[in-house]
C-alpha positions in Angstrom: 115.9 175.9 125.7 119.4 177.0 126.5 120.5 176.4 123.0 117.5 178.4 121.7 118.3 181.3 124.1 122.0 181.2 123.1 121.1 181.2 119.5 118.8 184.3 119.8 120.9 186.4 122.1 124.5 185.6 121.0 124.1 184.8 117.3 121.5 187.5 116.2 121.4 191.2 116.0 118.7 191.9 118.5 117.7 195.1 116.8 116.8 193.3 113.6 115.1 190.5 115.7 112.8 193.2 117.2 112.1 194.5 113.7 111.3 191.0 112.5 109.0 190.5 115.5 107.2 193.8 114.8 106.8 192.9 111.1 105.4 189.5 112.1 103.0 191.1 114.6 101.7 193.5 112.1 101.3 190.7 109.6 99.5 188.5 112.1 97.1 191.3 113.0 96.3 192.1 109.3 95.9 188.4 108.7 93.0 188.1 111.1 91.5 191.5 110.3 91.2 190.6 106.7 90.0 187.1 107.6 87.1 188.6 109.5 86.2 190.7 106.4 86.0 187.4 104.4 83.3 186.2 106.7 81.5 189.5 106.9 81.3 190.0 103.1 78.2 188.8 101.3 79.3 189.1 97.6 81.7 186.3 96.5 83.8 188.7 94.5 84.4 190.8 97.7 85.1 187.7 99.7 87.6 186.5 97.1 89.4 189.9 97.1 89.8 189.9 100.9 90.9 186.3 100.9 93.6 186.8 98.3 94.8 190.0 100.0 94.9 188.2 103.3 96.8 185.2 101.9 99.4 187.5 100.3 99.8 189.6 103.5 100.1 186.5 105.7 102.6 184.8 103.4 104.7 188.0 103.0 104.8 188.5 106.8 106.0 184.9 107.3 108.6 185.3 104.5 109.7 188.8 105.7 110.0 187.7 109.3 112.3 184.8 108.2 114.6 186.8 106.1 114.9 189.8 108.4 115.7 187.3 111.1 118.3 185.8 108.7 119.8 189.2 108.2 120.0 189.5 112.0 121.9 186.1 112.1 125.6 186.5 112.5 127.4 183.2 111.7 130.9 185.0 111.6 131.6 184.0 107.9 130.6 185.0 104.4 127.0 184.5 103.5 124.6 184.8 100.5 121.2 183.9 99.4 120.2 181.8 96.3 117.8 183.8 94.3 115.7 180.8 93.0 115.2 179.2 96.4 114.5 182.6 98.0 111.7 183.2 95.5 110.5 179.6 95.9 110.2 180.0 99.6 107.7 182.9 99.1 105.8 180.9 96.5 105.5 177.9 98.9 104.4 180.2 101.7 101.7 181.7 99.4 100.4 178.3 98.2 100.3 176.6 101.6 98.8 179.6 103.4 96.2 179.9 100.7 95.4 176.2 101.1 95.0 176.5 104.8 92.9 179.7 104.6 90.7 178.0 102.0 90.1 175.1 104.3 89.0 177.5 107.1 86.7 179.4 104.7 85.1 176.4 103.1 84.8 174.4 106.4 84.5 176.9 109.3 83.7 174.0 111.7 86.2 173.1 114.4 87.7 170.3 112.3 88.1 172.7 109.4 89.7 175.3 111.6 92.1 172.8 113.1 93.1 171.4 109.7 93.4 174.9 108.1 95.4 176.2 111.0 97.7 173.2 110.8 98.3 173.7 107.1 99.2 177.4 107.8 101.6 176.2 110.5 103.1 173.8 108.0 103.5 176.7 105.6 105.6 178.5 108.2 107.9 175.4 108.5 108.0 174.8 104.8 108.9 178.4 104.0 111.5 178.4 106.8 113.4 175.4 105.7 113.0 176.2 102.0 114.5 179.6 102.9 117.3 177.9 104.8 118.0 176.0 101.7 118.6 179.3 99.9 121.1 180.3 102.6 124.7 180.1 101.2 127.4 180.2 103.8 131.2 179.5 103.8 130.8 176.3 105.7 128.7 173.3 106.3 125.3 173.0 108.0 124.6 170.3 110.5 121.0 169.8 111.7 119.5 168.5 114.9 116.6 166.5 113.6 114.7 166.4 116.9 114.8 170.2 117.2 113.7 170.5 113.5 110.7 168.2 114.3 109.9 170.2 117.4 109.9 173.4 115.3 107.5 171.9 112.8 105.2 170.6 115.6 105.2 174.1 117.3 104.3 175.8 114.0 101.4 173.3 113.2 100.1 173.2 116.7 100.1 177.0 117.3 98.7 177.6 113.8 95.7 175.4 114.6 95.3 177.0 118.0 95.3 180.5 116.4 92.4 179.5 114.1 90.4 178.1 117.0 90.9 181.3 119.0 89.9 183.5 116.1 86.4 182.0 116.1 85.8 182.2 119.8 82.5 183.9 120.8 84.4 186.0 123.4 86.2 189.1 122.1 89.0 188.9 124.6 89.9 185.3 123.4 89.7 186.3 119.8 92.3 189.0 120.4 94.8 186.3 121.4 94.8 184.7 117.9 97.3 187.2 116.3 99.7 186.7 119.3 99.6 182.9 118.9 100.3 183.2 115.2 103.2 185.5 116.0 104.6 182.9 118.4 104.1 180.2 115.8 106.1 182.1 113.2 108.9 183.3 115.5 109.0 180.0 117.4 109.3 177.9 114.3 112.1 180.2 113.0 114.2 180.4 116.1 113.8 176.8 117.0 114.9 176.0 113.4 117.9 178.3 113.7 118.8 176.7 117.1 118.6 173.2 115.3 121.4 174.1 112.9 125.2 174.2 113.6 127.4 175.9 111.0 131.1 174.7 110.8 133.4 177.0 108.9 135.1 175.5 105.9 137.4 177.7 103.8 137.1 175.3 100.9 133.4 176.2 100.5 132.8 179.1 98.2 129.7 181.3 97.9 128.1 180.5 94.5 128.1 183.2 92.0 124.8 185.0 91.5 123.8 184.8 95.2 122.1 187.9 96.7 124.2 189.7 99.2 122.7 191.0 102.4 122.3 194.5 100.9 120.0 193.3 98.1 118.1 191.1 100.6 117.8 194.0 102.9 116.2 196.1 100.2 113.9 193.3 99.2 112.8 192.5 102.8 112.4 196.3 103.5 110.0 196.5 100.5 108.1 193.5 101.7 108.1 195.0 105.2 106.6 198.2 103.8 104.0 196.2 102.1 103.2 194.4 105.3 103.1 197.7 107.2 100.8 199.2 104.6 98.5 196.2 104.8 98.6 196.4 108.6 97.7 200.1 108.5 95.0 199.4 106.0 93.8 196.6 108.3 93.9 198.9 111.3 91.9 201.5 109.4 89.5 198.8 108.3 89.2 197.5 111.9 88.4 201.0 113.1 85.9 201.7 110.4 84.3 198.3 110.9 84.3 198.8 114.6 82.6 202.2 114.3 80.2 200.8 111.8 79.4 197.8 114.0 78.9 200.1 117.0 76.6 202.3 114.9 74.7 199.3 113.7 74.5 197.9 117.1 73.3 201.2 118.5 70.8 201.5 115.7 69.6 198.0 116.3 69.3 198.8 120.0 67.4 202.0 119.3 65.1 200.3 116.9 64.5 197.5 119.3 63.9 199.9 122.2 61.3 201.9 120.4 59.4 198.7 119.3 56.2 198.1 121.2 56.8 194.4 121.2 59.3 192.7 123.4 62.4 191.6 121.6 65.3 189.4 122.6 68.3 188.4 120.5 69.5 184.9 121.0 72.8 183.3 120.2 71.7 179.7 120.0 69.6 179.3 123.2 71.6 182.0 125.0 70.1 185.5 125.4 72.4 188.1 123.9 70.2 191.2 124.3 66.7 192.4 125.1 64.9 195.7 124.5 63.1 198.1 126.9 59.6 196.7 126.1 60.6 193.3 127.3 62.4 194.8 130.3 59.0 196.4 131.3 57.1 193.1 130.8 59.7 191.1 132.9 60.4 193.7 135.5 64.1 192.9 135.1 67.0 195.0 133.7 68.7 193.6 130.6 72.0 193.2 132.4 70.4 190.5 134.6 69.4 188.5 131.6 72.4 188.7 129.3 74.0 185.3 129.0 70.9 183.6 130.5 69.3 180.6 128.8 66.2 181.2 126.8 64.4 178.5 128.9 64.7 180.8 131.9 62.1 183.2 130.3 60.2 180.7 128.1 60.1 177.4 130.0 60.2 174.3 127.8 61.1 176.2 124.6 64.2 176.4 122.6 64.9 178.7 119.6 64.4 175.7 117.4 60.9 175.2 118.8 59.8 178.8 117.8 58.5 178.9 114.2 59.8 181.5 111.7 57.3 184.0 110.4 54.4 182.3 112.3 53.3 183.2 115.8 52.7 180.7 118.5 51.3 180.9 122.0 53.7 180.6 124.9 54.1 181.4 128.6 56.7 183.9 129.8 58.0 184.0 133.4 58.5 187.5 134.8 60.6 188.6 137.8 58.0 187.5 140.2 57.8 184.0 138.5 54.3 184.9 137.4 53.0 183.3 134.1 52.5 186.0 131.4 50.6 184.8 128.3 52.5 185.8 125.2 52.8 185.1 121.5 56.2 184.6 120.1 57.7 184.6 116.6 61.3 184.1 115.5 63.4 185.7 112.7 67.0 184.9 111.7 69.5 187.8 111.6 73.3 188.1 111.1 75.1 190.1 113.7 78.9 190.6 113.3 79.0 187.9 110.7 77.4 185.4 113.0 73.8 184.1 112.7 71.5 185.0 115.6 67.8 184.7 116.2 65.5 187.6 117.1 62.5 186.4 119.1 59.6 188.8 119.2 57.4 188.5 122.4 54.0 190.1 122.3 52.3 190.5 125.7 48.8 189.1 125.5 47.4 190.2 128.8 45.9 193.4 127.6 44.4 191.7 124.5 43.0 188.8 126.6 41.5 191.4 129.0 40.1 193.3 126.1 38.6 190.2 124.5 37.1 189.2 127.9 35.7 192.7 128.2 34.4 192.6 124.6 32.8 189.2 125.3 31.2 190.6 128.5 29.9 193.7 126.6 28.7 191.5 123.8 26.8 189.2 126.1 25.9 191.6 129.0 23.6 194.5 129.2 25.7 197.6 129.9 23.1 199.3 132.2 21.9 196.4 134.4 24.6 193.8 134.2 22.1 191.2 133.2 22.4 189.0 130.1 21.6 190.9 126.9 19.5 189.8 124.0 22.5 188.1 122.3 23.3 185.9 125.3 19.7 185.2 125.8 19.2 184.0 122.2 22.3 181.8 122.5 21.1 180.3 125.8 17.6 179.7 124.3 19.1 178.0 121.3 21.3 175.9 123.5 18.3 174.8 125.6 16.6 173.5 122.5 19.8 171.8 121.3 20.4 170.0 124.6 16.8 168.9 125.1 16.9 165.1 124.8 13.2 164.2 125.2 9.8 165.7 125.1 9.5 165.3 128.9 12.4 167.7 129.4 10.7 171.1 129.6 11.7 174.6 130.3 9.8 177.8 130.6 10.2 181.3 129.1 8.8 184.3 130.8 8.7 187.6 128.9 8.2 190.7 131.1 7.2 194.2 130.2 7.1 196.9 132.8 3.9 198.8 133.4 3.9 202.6 133.7 7.6 202.8 133.0 7.2 205.2 130.1 5.5 207.7 132.6 8.6 207.6 134.8 10.9 208.2 131.8 8.8 211.1 130.4 8.2 212.9 133.7 11.5 212.3 135.6 13.9 211.8 132.8 16.0 209.0 131.4 18.4 209.1 134.3 15.7 208.2 136.7 14.4 205.6 134.2 17.9 204.0 134.1 18.2 203.9 137.8 14.7 202.2 138.0 15.8 199.6 135.5 18.8 198.8 137.6 16.6 198.4 140.7 14.2 196.2 138.8 17.1 194.0 137.6 18.3 193.5 141.2 14.8 192.5 142.3 14.4 190.0 139.4 17.7 188.3 140.4 16.4 187.8 143.9 13.1 186.4 142.6 14.7 183.5 140.7 17.0 180.6 141.3 20.7 180.7 140.7 20.5 178.5 137.5 17.8 180.6 135.9 18.8 183.2 133.3 17.5 186.7 133.7 18.0 188.9 130.6 17.2 192.5 129.5 16.0 192.3 125.9 15.9 196.1 125.5 14.1 199.1 126.9 11.8 197.9 129.7 11.5 194.4 128.3 13.0 191.5 130.3 13.1 187.7 130.0 13.5 184.8 132.5 14.7 181.5 131.1 14.0 178.9 133.7 15.9 175.6 134.0 14.4 172.4 132.7 12.4 169.8 134.7 10.0 172.3 136.2 6.3 171.9 136.7 3.4 174.3 135.9 2.9 175.2 139.6 6.6 176.2 139.8 6.3 178.4 136.8 3.2 180.2 138.1 4.9 180.7 141.5 7.8 182.4 139.9 5.5 184.7 137.9 3.5 185.6 141.0 6.7 186.3 142.9 8.0 188.6 140.2 4.7 190.5 139.9 4.6 190.9 143.7 8.2 192.1 144.1 7.9 194.6 141.2 4.6 196.0 142.4 6.3 197.2 145.6 7.2 200.9 145.6 10.8 201.9 144.6 12.4 204.8 146.5 15.0 206.5 144.3 16.5 209.9 145.0 13.6 210.9 147.1 11.0 209.8 144.6 8.5 207.0 145.3 7.9 205.2 142.1 5.1 202.7 141.6 5.2 200.5 138.6 4.3 196.9 137.9 4.8 194.2 135.3 2.9 192.0 132.9 4.2 188.6 132.1 3.7 186.2 129.2 4.7 182.6 129.7 5.5 179.9 127.1 6.6 176.3 128.0 8.7 174.3 125.6 8.3 172.0 123.8 4.5 172.2 124.1 4.4 175.9 123.2 7.0 175.8 120.5 9.4 173.5 118.8 12.0 176.2 118.0 13.4 179.3 119.7 11.5 181.5 117.4 8.2 179.8 118.1 8.4 179.7 121.9 9.6 183.4 121.8 6.7 184.4 119.6 4.2 182.5 121.8 5.5 184.1 125.0 5.1 187.5 123.3 1.5 186.6 122.5 0.9 185.6 126.1 2.4 189.0 127.2 0.0 190.8 124.8 -2.9 188.9 126.4 -1.8 189.8 129.9 -1.7 193.5 128.9 -5.2 193.2 127.4 -6.4 191.7 130.7 -5.5 194.9 132.5 -1.7 194.6 133.2 -0.1 193.6 136.5 -0.8 189.9 135.8 0.6 186.9 133.9 -0.9 184.8 131.2 0.1 181.4 130.0 0.2 180.9 126.2 -3.0 179.5 124.7 -3.8 178.5 121.1 -6.6 181.0 121.0 -4.0 183.8 121.3 -2.5 182.6 118.0 -5.9 183.0 116.4 -6.1 186.6 117.6 -2.7 187.4 116.2 -3.7 185.8 112.9 -6.7 188.0 112.8 -4.5 191.0 113.5 -2.2 190.0 110.6 -5.3 189.7 108.3 -6.3 193.2 109.3 -2.8 194.4 108.5 -3.0 192.9 105.1 -6.5 194.4 104.5 -5.1 197.8 105.6 -2.3 197.6 103.1 -4.8 196.9 100.3 -7.3 199.5 101.5 -4.9 202.4 100.6 -4.6 201.2 97.0 -8.4 200.4 96.8 -9.4 203.8 98.1 -11.5 202.4 100.9 -10.8 205.4 103.1 -12.9 208.5 103.3 -12.8 211.7 105.3 -15.6 213.2 107.5 -15.4 216.6 109.1 -16.6 217.8 112.5 -17.3 221.5 112.5 -15.7 223.9 115.0 -17.7 226.9 116.2 -16.7 230.2 117.7 -17.9 230.3 121.3 -18.5 234.1 121.1 -20.2 234.6 117.7 -21.6 231.2 117.0 -20.0 231.3 113.5 -18.2 228.4 112.0 -14.4 228.7 112.2 -13.6 225.5 110.3 -13.6 221.7 110.8 -11.5 218.8 111.9 -10.8 216.0 109.4 -11.5 212.5 110.7 -10.7 209.4 108.7 -13.1 206.5 108.2 -12.5 203.0 106.7 -15.4 201.3 104.9 -14.2 197.7 104.5 -16.2 195.7 101.9 -16.5 192.7 104.2 -15.8 194.0 107.7 -17.9 197.1 107.3 -16.9 200.2 109.2 -13.6 199.7 110.9 -12.9 202.0 113.9 -9.8 204.2 113.8 -9.1 202.9 117.3 -8.4 199.5 115.6 -6.5 200.5 112.5 -4.6 203.7 113.4 -2.3 202.0 116.0 -1.8 199.1 113.5 -0.8 201.6 110.8 1.7 203.2 113.2 3.2 199.9 114.0 3.5 198.7 110.4 4.8 202.0 109.0 1.6 202.5 106.9 0.8 205.7 108.8 3.1 207.6 106.4 1.3 207.1 103.1 -2.1 207.1 105.0 -1.2 210.5 106.6 -0.2 212.0 103.2 -3.5 210.9 101.7 -5.5 212.5 104.6 -3.6 215.8 104.2 -4.0 215.9 100.4 -7.7 215.0 100.6 -8.4 217.5 103.4 -6.7 220.3 101.5 -8.5 219.5 98.3 -12.0 219.3 100.0 -11.4 222.5 102.0 -10.8 224.5 98.8 -14.6 224.4 98.3 -15.2 226.0 101.7 -15.4 229.7 102.4 -12.0 231.2 102.5 -12.0 232.2 106.1 -12.5 228.6 107.3 -9.7 226.3 108.3 -9.3 222.5 108.2 -7.5 220.7 111.1 -5.6 217.4 110.5 -4.2 215.1 113.1 -0.5 214.1 112.8 0.7 210.9 114.3 3.8 210.8 116.5 5.2 208.3 114.1 5.0 210.8 111.3 7.4 213.1 113.2 10.1 210.5 112.9 10.3 211.3 109.2 12.6 214.3 108.7 10.9 214.9 105.4 7.5 215.7 107.0 7.7 219.4 106.5 8.8 219.0 102.9 6.0 216.6 102.3 3.4 219.0 103.6 4.9 221.9 101.6 4.6 219.8 98.5 0.9 218.9 99.2 0.1 222.6 99.7 1.8 223.5 96.4 0.1 220.6 94.6 -3.4 221.4 95.8 -3.0 225.2 95.9 -4.4 225.3 99.4 -3.0 228.2 101.5 -0.9 227.2 104.5 -2.7 229.8 106.7 -6.0 227.7 106.4 -4.3 224.5 107.5 -4.1 223.5 111.1 -2.1 220.5 112.3 -3.0 218.8 115.6 -0.3 216.9 117.5 -0.4 215.0 120.8 2.2 215.1 123.6 3.5 211.7 122.3 5.0 213.6 119.3 7.1 215.7 121.6 8.5 212.9 123.6 10.7 211.1 121.0 13.1 213.7 119.8 12.4 217.2 121.0 15.0 219.0 118.9 13.9 217.3 115.7 10.2 217.9 116.5 10.8 221.5 117.3 12.7 222.0 114.0 9.8 220.5 112.0 7.2 222.6 113.8 9.2 225.7 113.0 9.3 224.8 109.4 5.5 224.4 109.4 5.0 227.7 111.1 7.2 229.3 108.4 4.6 228.0 105.9 1.8 229.8 107.8 0.4 226.6 109.2 -1.3 226.7 112.6 -0.2 224.2 115.3 -2.6 222.9 117.9 -1.9 220.7 120.9 -4.5 218.0 121.1 -5.8 216.2 124.2 -4.2 218.8 126.5 -4.3 217.9 130.2 -3.7 214.2 129.9 0.1 214.2 129.7 2.9 214.7 132.2 4.8 217.7 131.0 2.3 219.8 129.1 3.2 223.1 130.7 6.9 222.8 129.8 5.9 221.9 126.2 3.7 225.0 125.9 6.7 227.1 126.8 9.2 225.5 124.4 7.0 224.8 121.3 5.2 227.2 119.0 1.6 226.3 119.6 -1.3 228.5 118.4 -4.1 226.6 120.0 -4.8 224.3 123.0 -7.6 221.6 122.7 -9.1 220.7 126.0 -9.5 216.9 126.2 -13.1 215.8 126.1 -12.7 213.7 129.3 -12.7 217.0 131.3 -15.4 218.7 129.1 -18.0 216.0 129.6 -17.8 216.3 133.4 -18.6 220.0 133.4 -20.2 221.9 135.0 -21.3 219.3 137.6 -17.8 217.9 138.5 -16.0 220.6 140.4 -12.5 219.2 139.6 -13.2 219.0 135.9 -14.7 222.5 135.9 -11.6 223.8 137.7 -9.3 222.1 135.1 -11.2 223.6 132.2 -11.2 227.1 133.8 -7.4 226.8 134.5 -6.6 225.7 130.9 -8.7 228.5 129.4 -7.0 231.1 131.6 -3.6 229.6 130.7 -4.3 229.8 127.0 -5.4 233.4 127.3 -2.3 234.4 129.3 0.0 232.7 126.7 -1.9 234.3 123.7 -3.2 230.9 122.5 -6.7 230.0 121.5 -8.6 227.2 123.4 -10.9 224.6 121.9 -13.2 222.5 124.0 -13.7 219.0 122.5 -16.7 216.7 123.2 -19.3 219.5 123.9 -22.7 217.6 123.9 -25.1 219.7 126.1 -26.2 223.2 126.4 -25.0 223.3 130.0 -21.5 222.4 128.9 -21.6 224.9 126.1 -22.8 227.8 128.4 -20.2 227.0 131.1 -17.3 226.7 128.7 -18.2 229.8 126.8 -18.7 231.6 130.0 -15.2 230.7 131.1 -13.8 232.4 128.0 -13.1 229.4 125.8 -12.6 230.4 122.2 -14.0 227.5 120.3 -16.4 224.6 120.7 -16.4 221.2 119.0 -18.7 218.2 119.7 -22.0 216.5 119.0 -23.9 219.6 120.2 -22.6 221.5 117.2 -22.6 218.6 114.7 -21.6 215.0 114.3 -18.9 214.4 111.8 -20.4 214.7 108.3 -19.1 213.8 104.8 -17.3 216.3 102.6 -20.2 216.7 100.2 -22.5 217.9 103.0 -20.1 220.1 104.9 -20.5 223.0 102.4 -24.3 223.2 103.0 -23.7 223.2 106.8 -21.2 226.1 106.5 -23.7 228.1 104.4 -26.4 227.9 107.2 -27.0 230.7 109.6 -24.7 230.8 112.7 -25.9 229.0 115.8 -27.2 231.0 118.7 -25.5 230.1 122.0 -27.7 230.9 125.0 -25.9 232.5 127.9 
């Protein structure tokens, strides 16, 4: 070490030594700056350009450092430099540095970096001693071989170390690589210089053609300028790349932070970054996780376990060590020329909650919280699927509330909903915990009892349900009295499939209602016979329209004051070729249920208008419209078309509707009635007095006439209550500017009383029974009836 110190301080011009060191430092820095660009570049042409430039810059720096240091060397005798060997030293430096750099690029593993760095260190020694061979001096050179070997070892060792440091994941360590390469170059040179002893010999002459120090100075100055230029370019490149990387990093962070999904960037299995979304999920700041292993957040998983471009389920641990269900997916990405993995983490808690809520909504009635029809159907199907023997039975009870419609119509749907909720609570208390109670829709419920029950147990449940629902309900100050009818089917005896047992329970429910409601019925085979008969009647009804088996009869309406005929009400009759006369009570409800009321109603309207054309022009014809017809928004257009087709004036047509037509959709019904009024058609409310909200309907809807229900008329004048109701309705009609018609007038006493109360019109057997169309004209031509006062 003393010899080295003496060599540097006493045999060299320290100013040039400093310059050599600066040139070497700039060259070392540019070496690694350009090396990084080789690995960052994607195109091979760009990588090759950066590699060649880096090799030339590094070789020139080594060569310039050596010869500037040689210019600083002061042996005290004449010196020169052989041109051939001087050039050869540069070529050797270029070739060996290129070889070493090529090894590092081709094999960036640790062994490749060590080997490549060692070759670069060898290039320093080879260039140095080749350059020393070009050194002509007036004397002889004596070498200390041990020191020469040490200089070679230092160059090779430090060259390898510089390559290892250059690839460190830590930036602070990477910054040491140029310094180590600087020490390798300077150390090799000055150790080599300390290994040589020059003995003056006047007999030695400087060969002709040798470069003097001036030429060498100019040459090394140009190389130094080249190195400085490359260094400045490298500095500029470093700054641009740094700004670009910072901008890219910030853009990546910004993009990651606005992502809804949680994202983490992993270097191997080490977390290198996370976004705000994942911070919120974890409840931890990103600083607390940087450098942490991936397994800390995703126990039992490594980056290699997470599939690329395909999601997998996993469990995330948050700050409270709570398990968070997530789905993860990985994607490779290159950050700062190094492969990383982006792991996307999607929090599944909200989705699972939503799915659970969707499942609940799909299987649970929203109003009552009971099982809905879907869950009931699945449970019924499962019961059949799990039934292992004919002895394994279960019962199905279908319930329909009695008088529920009256509550809905009079007190509103809000009260009806509250009542359904109370009914549900009572039903749950009436059954066992393993029985399924479901709301099938509206006021229809079902109870699916567990298997292995006996008939007495089934009947006991039915009786308990009937009893508990027959008790009054107190809701918002209203005392509500309803009841229930129950139909019961027991599988497998009453059905070998869900559809059969359900249908038979419905038949039993129908039988319970026929028996007077508020009771239960077990399914019987005879019920099936009745339903078959009903289906046969439905088939006959469909055929009757095309076979023209229907006719109209007309019941006259009489003025209570003058005794003159005002018109007649059209009544439909069905003459079945085998059944004979079928009552409207039997086939009209069936037509409404099957949808046949539409074409049947059109036929009645068209026929009535056609028949009434033969009557005197002041007479009207009244036609009943079913509530079902009002569900058709084309009703007014249909009637308008019939009037145009028959040529019958709208002012002579009167349509009669019941309160049931007004209960379904008041706004739509009102719109239809207004269209009918615009055609001049008169509107009459039929069966007035039997509904729940008739007075409010009279106020809201455009009625021309009120028809007093015959149940009140037939009790007059003997029944005081009925007489009072008739009197009140007549006065109400007069005060509202509406005519009143009394239906079912059969005696003189009824006629005299009703006329005396101011009723406008009479209809009933006292006036005439319904008669066919071909005889009504003769009746209308007869003299007016005389009503005795």
